[in-house]
Backbone as a printed PyTorch tensor [residue, N CA C, xyz], in Angstrom:
tensor([[[-14.3980, -11.9530,  -4.5160],
         [-14.5850, -11.1650,  -3.3010],
         [-13.7110, -11.7520,  -2.1870]],

        [[-13.0750, -10.9240,  -1.4670],
         [-12.2250, -11.3600,  -0.3660],
         [-13.0690, -11.8020,   0.8260]],

        [[-12.4690, -12.6100,   1.6620],
         [-13.1140, -13.0470,   2.8950],
         [-13.4030, -11.8330,   3.7670]],

        [[-14.6120, -11.7450,   4.2570],
         [-15.0330, -10.6450,   5.1270],
         [-15.6290, -11.2430,   6.3980]],

        [[-15.8330, -10.3990,   7.3880],
         [-16.4610, -10.8630,   8.6290],
         [-17.8840, -11.3370,   8.3390]],

        [[-18.2510, -12.4370,   8.9580],
         [-19.5810, -12.9700,   8.7730],
         [-20.4680, -12.7120,   9.9720]],

        [[-21.7490, -12.9220,   9.7810],
         [-22.7680, -12.7570,  10.8110],
         [-23.0440, -14.1260,  11.4410]],

        [[-22.7480, -14.2690,  12.7360],
         [-22.9190, -15.5460,  13.4240],
         [-24.3430, -16.0680,  13.3780]],

        [[-25.3190, -15.1980,  13.6020],
         [-26.7210, -15.6220,  13.6230],
         [-27.1590, -16.1340,  12.2530]],

        [[-26.7740, -15.4150,  11.2160],
         [-27.1190, -15.8610,   9.8550],
         [-26.3820, -17.1530,   9.5110]],

        [[-25.1350, -17.2470,   9.9720],
         [-24.3660, -18.4690,   9.7540],
         [-24.9870, -19.6670,  10.4500]],

        [[-25.4900, -19.4550,  11.6720],
         [-26.1520, -20.5280,  12.4140],
         [-27.3900, -21.0020,  11.6740]],

        [[-28.1350, -20.0730,  11.1190],
         [-29.3320, -20.4340,  10.3630],
         [-28.9570, -21.1980,   9.0960]],

        [[-27.9230, -20.7520,   8.4160],
         [-27.4650, -21.4690,   7.2180],
         [-27.0440, -22.8810,   7.5800]],

        [[-26.3100, -23.0330,   8.6770],
         [-25.8870, -24.3680,   9.0900],
         [-27.1020, -25.2440,   9.3640]],

        [[-28.0560, -24.6990,  10.0960],
         [-29.2600, -25.4610,  10.4550],
         [-30.0280, -25.9120,   9.2120]],

        [[-30.1560, -25.0340,   8.2230],
         [-30.9820, -25.3510,   7.0610],
         [-30.2330, -26.0480,   5.9260]],

        [[-28.9080, -25.8930,   5.8640],
         [-28.1630, -26.4280,   4.7280],
         [-27.1430, -27.5060,   5.0880]],

        [[-26.7620, -27.6140,   6.3610],
         [-25.6340, -28.4830,   6.7220],
         [-25.9390, -29.5090,   7.8110]],

        [[-26.7940, -29.1470,   8.7710],
         [-26.9900, -29.9580,   9.9760],
         [-27.5690, -31.3440,   9.6910]],

        [[-28.2330, -31.5120,   8.5660],
         [-28.7750, -32.8320,   8.2670],
         [-27.6600, -33.8480,   8.0100]],

        [[-26.4570, -33.3670,   7.6580],
         [-25.3380, -34.2700,   7.3560],
         [-24.1290, -34.1160,   8.2780]],

        [[-24.0170, -32.9970,   9.0000],
         [-22.8260, -32.7150,   9.8010],
         [-23.1710, -32.3010,  11.2280]],

        [[-22.2470, -32.5850,  12.1560],
         [-22.3340, -32.0870,  13.5240],
         [-21.1440, -31.1610,  13.7650]],

        [[-21.2470, -30.2930,  14.7750],
         [-20.1650, -29.3580,  15.0690],
         [-19.5370, -29.5680,  16.4450]],

        [[-20.2290, -30.2540,  17.3450],
         [-19.6840, -30.3750,  18.6990],
         [-18.8140, -31.6260,  18.8390]],

        [[-17.9970, -31.6440,  19.8530],
         [-17.0110, -32.7090,  20.0530],
         [-17.6450, -34.0890,  20.1950]],

        [[-18.8570, -34.1500,  20.6930],
         [-19.5050, -35.4390,  20.9200],
         [-20.4870, -35.7920,  19.8100]],

        [[-20.5980, -34.9520,  18.7750],
         [-21.5930, -35.1520,  17.7280],
         [-21.3550, -36.3530,  16.8410]],

        [[-20.1220, -36.6440,  16.5240],
         [-19.8180, -37.7890,  15.6800],
         [-20.1820, -37.5740,  14.2200]],

        [[-19.8570, -38.5830,  13.4220],
         [-20.1360, -38.5350,  11.9910],
         [-21.5880, -38.8690,  11.7110]],

        [[-22.1120, -38.2530,  10.6740],
         [-23.4550, -38.5550,  10.1730],
         [-23.2500, -38.9670,   8.7150]],

        [[-24.1030, -38.4930,   7.8230],
         [-23.9030, -38.7290,   6.3940],
         [-22.5900, -38.0960,   5.9520]],

        [[-22.2360, -36.9780,   6.5800],
         [-20.9560, -36.3010,   6.3510],
         [-20.1120, -36.3860,   7.6110]],

        [[-18.8390, -36.0640,   7.5090],
         [-17.9630, -36.1420,   8.6810],
         [-18.2770, -35.0740,   9.7270]],

        [[-17.9310, -35.3810,  10.9670],
         [-18.0580, -34.4010,  12.0510],
         [-17.1470, -33.2170,  11.7540]],

        [[-17.5970, -32.0180,  12.0730],
         [-16.8430, -30.8080,  11.7660],
         [-16.0830, -30.2420,  12.9600]],

        [[-16.2380, -30.8290,  14.1360],
         [-15.4940, -30.3410,  15.3050],
         [-13.9930, -30.4490,  15.0190]],

        [[-13.2540, -29.3770,  15.2710],
         [-11.8170, -29.3680,  14.9900],
         [-11.4910, -29.1630,  13.5270]],

        [[-12.4420, -28.6420,  12.7680],
         [-12.2850, -28.4700,  11.3240],
         [-11.0930, -27.6050,  10.9300]],

        [[-10.9260, -26.4690,  11.5790],
         [ -9.8890, -25.5220,  11.1790],
         [ -8.5050, -26.0650,  11.5220]],

        [[ -7.6570, -26.1490,  10.5110],
         [ -6.3230, -26.6980,  10.6620],
         [ -6.2360, -28.1840,  10.3580]],

        [[ -7.3600, -28.8060,  10.0620],
         [ -7.4000, -30.2390,   9.7570],
         [ -7.2510, -30.4610,   8.2510]],

        [[ -6.6670, -31.5850,   7.8790],
         [ -6.5340, -31.9360,   6.4650],
         [ -7.8020, -32.6220,   5.9710]],

        [[ -8.0720, -32.4590,   4.6800],
         [ -9.2060, -33.1520,   4.0700],
         [ -9.0390, -34.6600,   4.2470]],

        [[-10.1590, -35.3350,   4.3860],
         [-10.1530, -36.7880,   4.4350],
         [ -9.5250, -37.3980,   5.6700]],

        [[ -9.5760, -36.7100,   6.8070],
         [ -8.8290, -37.2020,   7.9780],
         [ -9.6540, -37.4840,   9.2300]],

        [[-10.9680, -37.3960,   9.1710],
         [-11.7770, -37.6820,  10.3620],
         [-11.8930, -39.1890,  10.5480]],

        [[-11.4990, -39.6570,  11.7080],
         [-11.5340, -41.0900,  12.0180],
         [-12.9640, -41.6300,  11.9090]],

        [[-13.0710, -42.8050,  11.2940],
         [-14.3540, -43.4820,  11.2090],
         [-15.2580, -43.0270,  10.0780]],

        [[-14.8200, -42.0560,   9.2790],
         [-15.6470, -41.5980,   8.1620],
         [-15.0840, -42.1700,   6.8650]],

        [[-15.9810, -42.6820,   6.0120],
         [-15.5800, -43.2980,   4.7450],
         [-15.4860, -42.2400,   3.6410]],

        [[-14.3230, -41.6440,   3.5070],
         [-14.0880, -40.6220,   2.4770],
         [-13.8290, -41.2530,   1.1220]],

        [[-14.0530, -40.4800,   0.0730],
         [-13.6290, -40.8790,  -1.2620],
         [-12.1130, -40.7090,  -1.3410]],

        [[-11.4990, -41.3870,  -2.3040],
         [-10.0610, -41.2100,  -2.5230],
         [ -9.7480, -39.7600,  -2.8390]],

        [[-10.6480, -39.0880,  -3.5580],
         [-10.4330, -37.6770,  -3.9120],
         [-10.2620, -36.8250,  -2.6600]],

        [[-11.0950, -37.0440,  -1.6580],
         [-10.9830, -36.2760,  -0.4150],
         [ -9.7140, -36.6410,   0.3510]],

        [[ -9.3820, -37.9100,   0.3880],
         [ -8.1860, -38.3400,   1.1080],
         [ -6.9170, -37.7610,   0.4840]],

        [[ -6.9250, -37.6100,  -0.8320],
         [ -5.7250, -37.1900,  -1.5490],
         [ -5.6950, -35.7070,  -1.9010]],

        [[ -6.7160, -34.9550,  -1.5400],
         [ -6.7890, -33.5410,  -1.9340],
         [ -5.6680, -32.7040,  -1.3190]],

        [[ -5.2290, -33.0440,  -0.1290],
         [ -4.1350, -32.3280,   0.5010],
         [ -4.4510, -30.9050,   0.9150]],

        [[ -5.7220, -30.6290,   1.1790],
         [ -6.1480, -29.2890,   1.5830],
         [ -6.1980, -29.2310,   3.1130]],

        [[ -5.6660, -28.1700,   3.6660],
         [ -5.8210, -27.9110,   5.1000],
         [ -6.9120, -26.8650,   5.2370]],

        [[ -7.9450, -27.1910,   6.0070],
         [ -9.0920, -26.2910,   6.1320],
         [ -8.7460, -25.0420,   6.9380]],

        [[ -8.9970, -23.9050,   6.3110],
         [ -8.8950, -22.5900,   6.9420],
         [ -9.9690, -21.7150,   6.3120]],

        [[-10.0270, -20.4620,   6.6730],
         [-11.0710, -19.5860,   6.1410],
         [-11.0230, -19.5030,   4.6170]],

        [[ -9.8420, -19.3780,   4.0580],
         [ -9.7060, -19.2330,   2.6030],
         [-10.1340, -20.5080,   1.8710]],

        [[ -9.6390, -21.6600,   2.3150],
         [ -9.9910, -22.9010,   1.6250],
         [-11.4790, -23.2030,   1.7740]],

        [[-12.0560, -22.9560,   2.9470],
         [-13.4990, -23.1730,   3.1190],
         [-14.3160, -22.2240,   2.2570]],

        [[-13.8870, -20.9750,   2.1600],
         [-14.5930, -19.9870,   1.3400],
         [-14.6560, -20.4780,  -0.1050]],

        [[-13.5490, -20.9960,  -0.6160],
         [-13.5070, -21.5000,  -1.9860],
         [-14.2980, -22.7970,  -2.1160]],

        [[-14.1260, -23.7120,  -1.1780],
         [-14.8090, -25.0070,  -1.2140],
         [-16.3220, -24.8490,  -1.1670]],

        [[-16.8000, -24.0140,  -0.2710],
         [-18.2480, -23.8820,  -0.0740],
         [-18.9710, -23.2590,  -1.2610]],

        [[-18.2440, -22.6280,  -2.1600],
         [-18.8840, -22.0950,  -3.3630],
         [-19.3500, -23.2200,  -4.2720]],

        [[-18.5270, -24.2720,  -4.4050],
         [-18.8550, -25.3900,  -5.2760],
         [-17.9670, -26.5790,  -4.8760]],

        [[-18.3960, -27.3740,  -3.9000],
         [-17.5650, -28.4730,  -3.4050],
         [-17.0810, -29.4400,  -4.4840]],

        [[-17.9380, -29.7850,  -5.4310],
         [-17.5630, -30.7590,  -6.4550],
         [-16.5310, -30.2010,  -7.4380]],

        [[-16.4970, -28.9000,  -7.5920],
         [-15.4710, -28.2820,  -8.4350],
         [-14.1510, -28.1670,  -7.6660]],

        [[-14.2290, -27.8480,  -6.3840],
         [-13.0350, -27.6610,  -5.5610],
         [-12.3160, -28.9950,  -5.3210]],

        [[-13.0830, -30.0590,  -5.0490],
         [-12.5210, -31.3980,  -4.8880],
         [-13.3050, -32.3400,  -5.8040]],

        [[-12.9010, -32.4340,  -7.0830],
         [-13.5810, -33.3520,  -7.9990],
         [-13.5270, -34.7750,  -7.4440]],

        [[-14.6820, -35.4230,  -7.3950],
         [-14.7510, -36.7760,  -6.8620],
         [-15.2660, -36.8490,  -5.4400]],

        [[-15.5120, -35.6950,  -4.8110],
         [-16.0930, -35.7180,  -3.4720],
         [-17.5120, -36.2670,  -3.5550]],

        [[-17.9610, -36.9130,  -2.4940],
         [-19.3360, -37.4080,  -2.4880],
         [-20.2940, -36.4390,  -1.7930]],

        [[-19.7850, -35.2660,  -1.4290],
         [-20.6460, -34.2840,  -0.7680],
         [-21.7450, -33.8400,  -1.7290]],

        [[-22.9790, -34.1480,  -1.3620],
         [-24.1380, -33.8330,  -2.2040],
         [-24.6820, -32.4630,  -1.8280]],

        [[-23.9160, -31.4500,  -2.1470],
         [-24.2850, -30.0730,  -1.7930],
         [-23.8320, -29.1920,  -2.9370]],

        [[-24.7650, -28.4160,  -3.4770],
         [-24.4660, -27.5860,  -4.6360],
         [-23.6070, -26.3800,  -4.3400]],

        [[-23.4820, -26.0130,  -3.0720],
         [-22.6500, -24.8810,  -2.7030],
         [-23.4530, -23.6460,  -2.3490]],

        [[-22.7320, -22.6610,  -1.8470],
         [-23.3160, -21.3570,  -1.5040],
         [-22.7040, -20.3350,  -2.4570]],

        [[-23.4790, -19.8570,  -3.3860],
         [-22.9580, -18.9750,  -4.4300],
         [-22.6470, -17.5710,  -3.9100]],

        [[-23.4130, -17.0990,  -2.9310],
         [-23.2250, -15.7350,  -2.4280],
         [-22.0510, -15.6800,  -1.4480]],

        [[-21.0630, -14.8170,  -1.7110],
         [-19.9370, -14.6770,  -0.7780],
         [-20.3880, -14.3660,   0.6420]],

        [[-21.4150, -13.5520,   0.8090],
         [-21.9220, -13.1940,   2.1400],
         [-22.3750, -14.4340,   2.9000]],

        [[-23.0760, -15.3350,   2.2190],
         [-23.5220, -16.5710,   2.8640],
         [-22.3360, -17.4180,   3.3050]],

        [[-21.3230, -17.5160,   2.4510],
         [-20.1380, -18.2980,   2.8100],
         [-19.4200, -17.6760,   4.0070]],

        [[-19.2950, -16.3560,   4.0270],
         [-18.6600, -15.6800,   5.1660],
         [-19.4480, -15.8950,   6.4530]],

        [[-20.7750, -15.8340,   6.3600],
         [-21.6180, -16.0580,   7.5370],
         [-21.4380, -17.4770,   8.0690]],

        [[-21.4630, -18.4580,   7.1780],
         [-21.3180, -19.8510,   7.5990],
         [-19.9320, -20.0920,   8.2000]],

        [[-18.9030, -19.5390,   7.6060],
         [-17.5450, -19.7040,   8.1300],
         [-17.4170, -19.0870,   9.5130]],

        [[-18.0080, -17.9260,   9.7330],
         [-17.9810, -17.2980,  11.0610],
         [-18.6150, -18.2300,  12.0890]],

        [[-19.7360, -18.8300,  11.7390],
         [-20.4100, -19.7740,  12.6280],
         [-19.5300, -21.0030,  12.8840]],

        [[-18.9640, -21.5620,  11.8290],
         [-18.1300, -22.7560,  11.9810],
         [-16.8940, -22.4820,  12.8370]],

        [[-16.2950, -21.3090,  12.6850],
         [-15.1280, -20.9620,  13.5000],
         [-15.4770, -20.9820,  14.9880]],

        [[-16.6640, -20.5000,  15.3080],
         [-17.0960, -20.4520,  16.7050],
         [-17.4970, -21.8390,  17.2180]],

        [[-18.2350, -22.5730,  16.4240],
         [-18.8420, -23.8270,  16.8880],
         [-17.9460, -25.0610,  16.7630]],

        [[-16.9640, -25.0150,  15.9100],
         [-16.1490, -26.2150,  15.6430],
         [-14.8240, -26.2260,  16.3880]],

        [[-14.6030, -25.2560,  17.2430],
         [-13.3260, -25.1670,  17.9660],
         [-13.3300, -26.0410,  19.2010]]])
């Protein structure tokens, strides 16, 4: 399924229930169990200062955009084998689109 427009409210709820325990989105949030997501779009994998990435993440060479996030969020461990992200993924394309819409707004 191609990337489609997502629902911000549903994306916010997905972030709150599936992501917020490990990630922050605002500029002052900092790293938690996972890296801070502020400035995510256009950033390379494994590049947030102060976060201890696996070699797999450092060497993946992915630049985060809507397409790469859509693929990654389906199954992070398949997209970047060796990542330590303990998240099974979002199987439904609609959920991924909703979350990406939220991240685009909140991580800029």
